[in-house]
N, C-alpha and C positions, 0 to 999 in steps of 0.2 A: 948661765942660769942653772941653779941647782934643782934637780927634779927628785920628787919624793911622792911616795903613794899617798891616797886619800886616807887609808888606814893610819899610816904614820902621822899625818897631820891631825887627824881627829884624836889620836892617842896623846899628842902634845897638847892639843886645845883643851882637852877635858882634864888634864893634870893641873896641879897647882904647886908653887913653890919649887924646891930643888928637883923633884922629879921631872919638871919640864927640861931643866938642864941636862939631866941624866938621859932623857929620851933623845935629845938633840946629839949627844956624844954617841950614843948606841947607833943612831942612823949614820952619822958622819963616819964612824969606824966600821961599818959593815962592809964586807967585800964588795967590790963593784960588780964583779961578774956574777950573773944569775946562775944558780945551781938547783936542780929539782929537790935535792935532799934537804935544802933549807925551806922548801915550800910544803909545809906539813899537809895541806889540804889540796894539793895539786890534783891528785887522782879523782877525788870526789867532784871538785869543781869542774874538771874537764868532762867528767862523765855526765854530769847534769847538763852542761852546754850541748854536748853531742847528742844527748837523749832528745832535746827539744829540736835542735837543728835538723835531726834526721826524722823528725816527726813520729817518734816512737811513743807507745802508750802503755807497754807492759812494764808496770812498776817493779816487777821481780827482777828486772834486768840490773837493778842497783845492787842486788845482793851478791852478784858476781865480783863485785869490787872488793869484797872481802878476801877473796882468794889471793894467796901469795902476798898478803899485806904483812908489814912488820908488825910485831905484836904490840909495840907501843902505840900503834894507830888504831887497832881493832875496835877498842871501846868507843873512841871518838867517832870513828867512821860508822859504827853501827847506830850511834845516837843520831848522826846526820841523816843516815838513810831512812831511820824510823821517822824522824822530823820531816823529811822532804816528801816521804809518801803521804804523811798527814796533810802537808800543804797541797799536794796534788789533789787528794781527794777523788772527786768525780768531775773535776773541772775538764771542760773541753778548751784545750789551749792551742793557740796558733803562734808559731814563732816568728819574730822578725829581729833583725840585727839591731842591737841597742846602740844608740849614739854614744860616742866617746869624745873627750876633749880634754884640755888642761886649763886649770884656773891659775893665773900667774900674777899674783900680787907681790910687791916688795922683793923682787928678784929671786923668788922661788917658783917652781912650777909643780903644780899638784895634779896628779893624774886622776882625772874623774872617768872611772871606767866600770860602769855597772856590767854585770855579766849576762843578764838576761833581757830580752824583750819579748814579753808574752801578751797576747791578747785574750782576754777571757771576759765574760759577761758583757761583751760589747765594748770593752774599755782596753786600750793599749797600756801595759804596765811595764815601766823600766825599772829593773830590780837589781839592787846591790845585795849580794850574798854575804851573810855573816855566820861563819862557821863555829866560832869558839864556844866553849862551854859556858863561859861567864855570860850572864844575861845582859841584854842590850839596855844600857841606861837610857833614860829620857834625853839627857844632853847629847849622847852619841847619835841617837836617832835624829834629833832635830838638826844636828850640824850636817849629817849625811844628806838628809832630805833637802835642806836649804842649798847645799853646794849642787846637788844633782839638778834641782830645779833651776838655779840661777845660771849654771853653766850649760845645761843641755835643753832647756825648754824651746829655745829658738830653732833647734834642729829636730823637734818632735812634733808629732801630730797634735792638733788641737784636742785638749781633753785627755792627754796622756797623764797618767798617775805615776808618780815617782815614789819608789818603796824601798824599804829594807827588809829582807827576809832573814829572821832568826832561824837558821837551818835546823839546828838541834831541837828547837821547840815547834817548828813548823808554823810559826806566827809571822804574819806579814803586817808591817808598819808602813802606813802611807799618808800623805797629806797633799791635797791638791793645790793648796796655797800656803806654803811654809811662812812663817813669820819673818819677813824681811828685816825686821828691826834688829835682828842679831848679826846683820852683815858688818856693821861697823866693828863689832867684837871680833869677828873672824879676820877682818883686815888687820885689826891691832894684833891678833895672835901670829899672823903670818909675818908682820914686821918684827915681833919679838922673836920668832924662830930664826929669822935672817940675822938679827943681831948676835944671837947666841951661836949660830952656825959660823959666823965670821971670827968669833973670839975663842972658840974651843980648838 
């Protein structure tokens, strides 16, 4: 069974026409071995997780990430730090380990791996982080929220809110009851992905 990331699947699903085939080729031809140099936002992602796991509260700690950072990353990381501080605001947050799983339709396995589990305002939030400068489209948000809810709700506390955080803008998107009518479309996209994967 072929395993791909949630981000890769969403990129494929929101594309149309030949860009779909291009995306499949890119994923299939990508080196199998993971290397940190290909993970642009690895340092900030890990810093955010560690910040909450350790129960830290001083937002200035994020500024230390900019030290010894490659010049090509500084602008993007600075925007992420600014946006994440905005999201944190004055919230009183309590960490919990977010559930993870795989959604496996049509012979592919899609990793559903939100980075954060945070309780605030009395509500547990399972949060997928989005770091890129490009704004989050409604289609992207809807697909991510539906797959988080569909795959992880059975492992989560009642009342858990599944969310996507646009880190650079500090904006949280959530929906307690995503539109399930999109699921046949996603199943069709998964089947289409598998057919293209087998042919390229």
